[in-house]
N, C-alpha and C positions, 0 to 999 in steps of 0.2 A: 468052565472054559467057554461055554456058550454065552454066559453073561458077560465075560470079559470081551469077547468078540463084538457083542452088541455095543458095549461102551465105546470100543475103538471106532466103530462105524459112526456112532453119533458124534464123537469128538471130531472125527475126520470131516464129517459133513459141515460142522460148525466152522472148522478151519477153512474149508473150501469156500464157504459162504463169505467169510471175511476176506479171503484173497480175491474172490470175484468182485466184491464191493470195492476193492482197492485200498482198504484201510490198513492192510498189513504187508503191503509190498515192501520187501526188504526187512521185515520184522523178524525177530528171533522166534524160531519155531519151538525150541526146547532149551530150558536151563535146568540145572539140578535144583531140587527143592530148596537147598541151602542158599544157592545163588539168587533164586527168586525172592526168598525171604529177605536177603541182604538188600537187594534193589528196592523191594517194597518198603522196607523200614526206612531206608534213606529217603525215599520219595515222601513218605508220611512226615518225616522230619522237615523236609523242604516245605511241605504244605503248612505245617504249624508255624514256620518262620515266614510264611507268605511269599515264598519263592516259587510261585505257581508255574512259571515257564519251565523251570528245571524239573519240578515235580511231574509236570505233564510228560516231559521227555522220558523220565525214569520209569513212570508207569507203563509207557509204551514198550519198554524193554522187558516186561514180564513175559515169560514164554507162553506161546499160544496154548500149549497143552496143560498149563498150570491151572489148578483149581482157583488160584487167585486172579485169573485173567478177568472174569466178569467184574470183580471189585475194582481191579485196576482201570478197566474201561470206565466204570462209574466215576472213579476219582479223576480221570482225565476230563470227563465232562464237567465235574465240579471246578477243576482248575480253569477250564475255559470260561465258565460262568464268572469266576472271580476276576478273570482278566477282561471281562466285558465282551468276550467273543461268543455271543449266543449261537451263532451259526455252527461253530465247531462243537459247542456243547450239545446242541440238538443232534448233530451227526453222531456223537459218541453215545448219547442216550439211546438213539435209534438202533445203533449197532447192538447195544446191550439187550433191549427188549425184543429185537427181531431174531437175534442169534441164540439167545438164552431165554426163551419165553417162559420157562418154568422156574427160572432162578428167582430167589427171594427178592432181589433188587429190581426185577423187571417192572413191577407195577409202579414203584417209586420213580424209576427212570422214565417211564411213559408220562407220569404226572409232571415231572420237572420239565420234560421236553414240551409238554403242552403249555406249561407256564411261560416258557421261553418264546413260544409261538403266538401267544395271545395278541400281541401288537402287529407282528409282521405277517402272520398267516392264521388269522382267527378261525378260518374254516377247518384247517387241519387240527388246530388246537381243540376246537369243539369235538371233532371226531375222536381225538384221543381221550378227552374227558368222558365222552359218552361210552366209549369202550370200557373205561375203568368202572363206570357206574354199572354197566351191564355184567362184566365178567368178574369184578372184585367188589361186590356190593357190601361186604362186611368189613371193609377196610376203612381206615381214616381217610385214605386218599379218595375213596368214593364219596365220602361225605363232603370233602372240600370240592371235589369235582362237580357236585350238585350246584354249588354256588357259581363256579366259573362257567359252567355250561349254561346256566340260566342267564348270567350276566352277558355272555357273548351273544346269546339269542336276542336278548333285549337290545344290545348295542346295534345289532344288525338292522333293526327297524327304527332306531331313534337317532342314528347319526345323520340322516338326511331329513330335512323338513318335509319333503314331498313323499317320503316313504309311508306306505300304508301298513299299519301294525295289525294283522289279523287277530280276531278274538281267540282263535284256536292257539295261536302262537303265544299270546298273553297267558293263556291257561297253562301252556307248557312251562313258561318262565315261572309262573306262580307255583307250579308243581315242584320244580327244582328247589325253589326257596323253601317251600313247605317241608319237603323231605329233609333239607338241611336242619331246620329248626327243630323238627321232631327228633332227629338223631343226635344233634349236638347243640342244645339251646344255649350252652355256655362256651361253645367252640370259639376258636381264634377268629373266625370270620363271621360269627353270628350277628354282630352289630352291623357289619357291612351288608349282610343279607337283609336285615330289617330295613335299613336305609334305602337299599335298592328296591325292595318290595314296595315301600311307601311311595317311591317315586314313579311306580308303574301306574299308568292311568287306567285303573280298573277298580271296581268296588271290592272291598275286602270283607270277608265274612266275619262273624263274631268269633268263631273258633280260631280263625287265623289271627285276629287281634289278640286273642288270649295267648297264642304262641309267642307273639311279639312281646307281650307284657311280661311273660316268664323270662324271656331273654334279658329285657331291661332290668328286671329284678335281680337276676343272677349276676349282672354286671354292676349291681348296687346303684343303678340309675333309677331311684325310686320315683322321682318326678316323671320320668319317661314311662315307667310302668303304670303309674297312676293315670296318665293321659290315655294309654292304650286301654286300660281297664274300664274307662268310661264308655267304651264301645262294645262291651261284652255282656253276656247274660250273667247277671250276678249270681243266679242259682248255681251256675256251673263254675263260677270263678271265685266264690267267697273265700276258700282257703288261701288262694294266692293273694287276695285283697287283705286278708289278715296278716300274712307275712309282710306284705308291702307296707301296711300301716305300721307294723312294728319297726320296719326299716326307717320310716319317716318319723318315728317317735310318737305316734298317735295312739297311746294306750287305750283311750276311750273308744276309738274305732275298733281296736282289737277286741275289746270286750263286747261291744255291740254286735259286730259281725259274727263272732264265734257263737254267741248265744243264739242269734237269729238263724245262722246256718244250721246248727245242730237241732234246733227246734222243729224246723219244717223242711230243710233242704239238704239233709245229709246224703240222701240216696242219689243225688244228682252228680256227686263227685267221687273220686277214688278214695278208698279208706286210708291209704298212705298219706294223702293230702290232708285228710281230717286229722290224723295223728300229729302232723306238723303244726296245724292251726291250734290244736288243743295244747300242745307243748308251749307255744308262744303265749297263749292265754294264761296258763298256769304260771309261767315265768313272771308275769306282771302282777300276780295276785299276792297279797300280804300273807295269806294262809293257803298253802298248796292243797291241804285236805278240804278246806271249805270251797275252794275253786273247783276241785274235782267233783265234789258233792253237788255243787250247783249245776255243772255240765251234765252230770249223771242224771239228775232229775229232769233236765231239759231234753236229753237225747232219747229218741224213740226208734232210731234206725241204725244205719251203718256207723260203726265206730263206738257203739255203746260199751262193748266188751273191753275195748282199750281204755276208755274212761273209767270203767269199773275197776280194772286192774290197777290203774293209777290211784284211784281212790283208796283201794285196799293198801297199797304200798305206803300211802301217807297217813293212814288211819292210826289212831292211838293203839298201843300194843294190845289192850284188852279187847279191841274190836276186830283186829286183823284176821284172826282165824275164821270167825263167823262170816266176815266179808268175803274171804276167799272161798269158803264153802258154798256160799250163795252164788258166787260167780261161776264156780265149776258146775253146780247143779243146773244153772240156767243156760250155760254155754258149754256143755260137755265135749263138744267137737269144735269149739271156737279156736281162734288163733292164740288165745291166752289161757286155754284150759290146762296146758302143761305147767305154766307158771302157777296157776291157782292151786292145782293139786299138789305141786311140790311144796308150796307154802303150808298147805294143810298137813302134809306129811311131816314137814320140819317141826311144826307146832306139836304134833303128836310125839315125835321123836324126843323132843325136849321134856315132855311130860313123863309121868310114870306109867302111862298106858302103852307099854311096850308091845303087847300083842296086837293091838289095833294099829299101832304105828307100822309094824312089820307088814300087816295086811295091806295098808295104804301104799307102802313102799313097793311091794310086789305088784300091786295094781298099776302103779305109775310105770315101773320098769317094763311091764308087758305092753302098755298102751303107747308110751312115748319114747320109743327106742332111738329116735333121732333128735330128741329135745336137748337144748343146751344145758338143761338142768339135770341131765343124767349123772354127771360126776358128783354133784352135791347129794343126790338121793342115794347113789351107790355108797358114797363115803359114810353117810349117816346110817345106812343099813349096816355097814360094818361096825359102827359104834353101838348100834342096838344089840347086835349079836355078841359084841365084846362085853357089853353090859350083862348079858345073860350067860357069859363064860362059854359060848359056843365057839371054841377056838378055830375049828376047821372053817366054819362059815365066815367069821369076821376076817380071818386072814385071806380068805378067798375074795371077799369084797375089796379089801385094801389092795390086794395084788391086781385085781381087775381095773380099779381106778388108775393105778400107776401104769398099767400096760396099755389101756385103751385111751387114756387122756393124760399122757406123760407130762405135758407142759401146763396142766391145769393147777389152779390154787388147791383144789381138793386132792390132787396127787401129792402135793407137798404135805398136806395135813395127814393123808394116809401114810406117807413115809414116816412121819413122826410117830404115829401110833404103831405102825408095823415094827419099828425098831425100838419102841418104848423110849423115845428121846424126850427128856424133860425140857420144857420151854420151847420157844419158837426158833431158836438159833441152832443150826446144824454144825456150821463151821465158820471160821473167819478167813479161811484160805481159799483162794482160787488161783489157777495158773493163767496168767495173762497170755492170751494167744491171739494172733492177728486174724482179721477176716481174710479168707482165701477164696479163690475161684470155687464156686459151690459144687462142682461135679468132678468126680474122679474119672469117669469115662464120658466122652462127648464126641460128636461127629468130628472128623479130622479137620475139616475146614474151619470149624468154630475154634478148635484147639489152636490152629495156626493163627487165627485172628486174635485170639486171647494173648498169645505170646508176642504178637506184633503190636498189641495194644491199639488195634484199630476199632475204637469204640463206636464210631459213626456207622460202620458196617454191622457191627455186632448188635446195634440197636434194632436193626431190621430183623435179625434172627431172634431178638428178644420180644418181638410182638406177641408171641404165643408162649412165652416163658417168663413169668414174673420174677423168678429168682435170678435169672440172668439179667433182667432189667434192673433189679435191686443191686446186683454186683456192679454193673456199669455205673449206676448212680453213685455208689460208694467210691469207686475208683476215681470218679470225677470230683469227689469231695462233697457231694450232696448227701450227707449222712442222715439227716432227718427224713428226707424223702425216701432214701434207700430203706430205712427201717420200716416205714409205713407200708411200702410195697411188699417187703418180705413178710411182715406181720400178717397182712391180708392174705398173701399167698399161702402161708402156713395154716391159717385159719380155714382156708378153703379145702385143705387136704382131709379127706375122710379118714385116712390112716396116716398117722404121723410117723416120720422116719426115726431111726434110732438116734440116740444122743450124740453119736459121733459124726452124724451127717453134717457136712460143712454149711448147709443152708441155715442151721440154727444160729450160727455166728452172725449171719446177716440180720436175724430177728433180734438177737441179743449181743450186739457188739460191745467190746470192752473199750470204752473211751475215757480218757483222762484218769485212768486207774492209778497210775503212780501218784498223782496229786491227791486223788480221793483217799488212797491208802495212807498217805503221809498225814493228812489232816484228820482222818478218822482215828488213826492210832494216837495222834496227839490229844484228841478230845475224848478218847476212850470209847469210840463207837466201833461197830462191826463194819469193816470196809465193804464187803459185798452188799450189805444192806444199804449203805450210803450210795453205792453205785446204782442200786435199784431205785432209790428215791430220785436220783438225778435222771435216770432213764424215764421214769414215769412223769416227772415234772416237766421236762423240757425236750425229751428225746435227744439229749446232748447238744442242743442248740444254745450256745452261750449268749446269743442275742435275743432269746425268747422273752416275750413280755406279754403278760395276760391282760385282759380287759380291766381287771381290778388293780393292775399296776405291779404285780409280782414280776421279778426280773431275774434273768440269768439261769444258769444250769439247775440250781435248786429252788428257783422261783421264790425268792425272798421278797417280802414286802419291805419297802424302804424304811418304814418306821421300825419294824422289827430288826432289820439289819443295823439301824442306827443304835438301838438299845444294846444289842449284842456286841457291836464294835466298841461302844463306850465301856462296857463291862470288861472287855479284854484288852483295852488300850490300843485298839486298832484305829489308825488314822489314814486319811487319804485313800480310801478304798473305792473301788468301782465295781458295782454289782454285775456288770457285763464283762468283767475280767474273770476268766475261769478260776484262777487261783484264789482271788479274793472271795468270789462267790462260794467256792467249795470250803474255804476256811470258815467263813461266817455261817454257812449252812450246817457244818459239823458242830460248831459251837452252839448253834441254836438247838440242834437235835439233842446234844448232850444236856443242855439246860432243861428241855422238856422231859428227858429221861430222869434227870435228878429230881424233878418235881412229881414224877409219877412212879416212884418206888422202883426205878430201874426197869420198868416193864416196856419191852420193845413194841408190843402190839398196841398198847395204850399210847405210846409216844408217836407211832406212825399215825394213829387216829388223830392225835392232837396236832400233828404237822399239817393235817388237812382241815380238821374241824374246829381246832382251837382247844387249848388246855381247859378252859372253863367248861366247855361242852362235855369233854371227857370226864371231868370230875363230877359233873351233874349226872352223866349216864351211869357212872359207877354207883351212885346212890339210888338212882331210880329204876335201873334194870335189874331184874332178878336173874342171876346166872351162877352156874356152878364151875364153869371153866372158860377157857379162851374161846372155844368154838361158840358156845352159847352167847358170850358177850358180843363177838363179831357179828353173828347173825341177827342180833337185835339192835345194832347201832341205828338210832332213829333217822339219821341223815343218810339217804340212799347214796349220795355222792361219796360220803366218808366211808360207808360200808364197802362200796366197790373199790375205793382207793386203797383201803387196807388190804383187800384181796389182791389187787393189782400189784402192789409193792411186794408182797410176799410171794406172789407168783413169779415176779421178776427175780427175786432173791433165790427162789427154788431153782429157776432155770439157769441162773448163773452158776450156782453150785453144781447142778446136774451136768451142764455142758462143759464147764471148765475145771471140774474137780472129780467127775466120775461117779457121783451119786445118782441113783435112779430108783 
């Protein structure tokens, strides 16, 4: 009861403030929730139809005591802005952040009010921007405010020819611009920041030129970045120079700068920047192993363990294990020690040295509890104990993989062994279910906004909730972006939710499934597996096109599509048409499968790496089963692709069919 009384006092104070301000004279004090919802929804409809005057009026009719009132005031300000009435817009924004200072819309309202005041009242605009920077430093609005605050300060002293621009104030302007570029080098206003900064009559430091160069590079203005890079210390900028040279198509400079930088200047730059430069260097090399070996021999400082790890991954099979052993012994606490030891373990697990393999596996599990390689090591430990008929131990490992890493590729493999399922296919059936709002319980205001479909306000609530952000993107039809956001959010969770949690559907939505099933059944393919290929190839973007020219949902190369179409008598097709692409993609997969003895694992590998490569691997790789074949696929991209597709397949079965 005490809490209820406090709430009433706070609300009453807000109402009194509004009445004193004169903004609610004659306004509705109270409506039923249903009536407020009805008015609010009608106002949103008017806004969508650009009937801003009527929308403004309807939003004003929302009851003062309604939880929707702050959002209604915000929308009134939006309507005024759309009508070109900046004065009324500022008035509404000000009501919002003055009377509801802790509301989630408050900071945005202050930012938009400041923008509206930039021309007519720059002094107050700067005051608002500075308040946002001070009180909300971790928001995107604070980053943008850095630019506007710097710009307004700059204009104050440059509008008049006679004005004296003090050095201290120039330093302040520069500080605002610097903060922006450090926090958001690829932000919407980043190029404006650079251009304004360059127009400031003040010497620019080498470090600041480097910030500008990075922004130009991120906007693909390689010529602009190159111009800025001429003013920096190359010892500190060589990784960015490598990336920019790659953007300009200058592979010779990529080679020279990377080798020069690693030889004597690695310790002047961040290791993550070294990794990027090394990746670009290797991308241009005819032999990835030889390129990694060259850089390994040149490197004597920061980044050497990364290069060593790459060298091992590209090494011929007979040298891999010793390469990883040497890496682990040299850098036992390095960033890639877990990868090295996991590979040493995997090699031992595939051999007949079961006792030593178990010892290495236990060592890994004790040392690297947060390693991304944990699922693989746990799964193969299960296989080792299964090999020695230790039923209790191997079942325990398989259960642990499934329980702790439910969406992982190795959970799928563990499920097959746990249930003694022959072959890689569990089932061809899934129940097609739509994406839904991802939470069963949620704050009441969010629940109301969801039902009202007020996505613009929900986006503010989604700033700290990536799954809510994903759902909003999905509802807006931005399916590809929605999946990426949900995928990253799920990866960030230390403990994964159960398979019934609606957030999984955002990560693995079922798109185009009726068409996929029709063409899969017609071609004799497994429909959920074909759904998984489409997901991994394009994230269900029918307009997707790769740098190599692969197109559409299943990313078919035009030449391949032409051959398949001719074989099946298909004419006048368009690879960006979902139905055409899915039909030809299924025909192509069925062809690969027919050429590879009906083996789905080999066919998935061939879909990415080519049928010739797969046939070659079958002859050159020594393996006893599917697991050993997949782990030894020489192309890292194809090896990961096979695991990704079957991970998706497993998750579609798990989420939409009940397996776990």
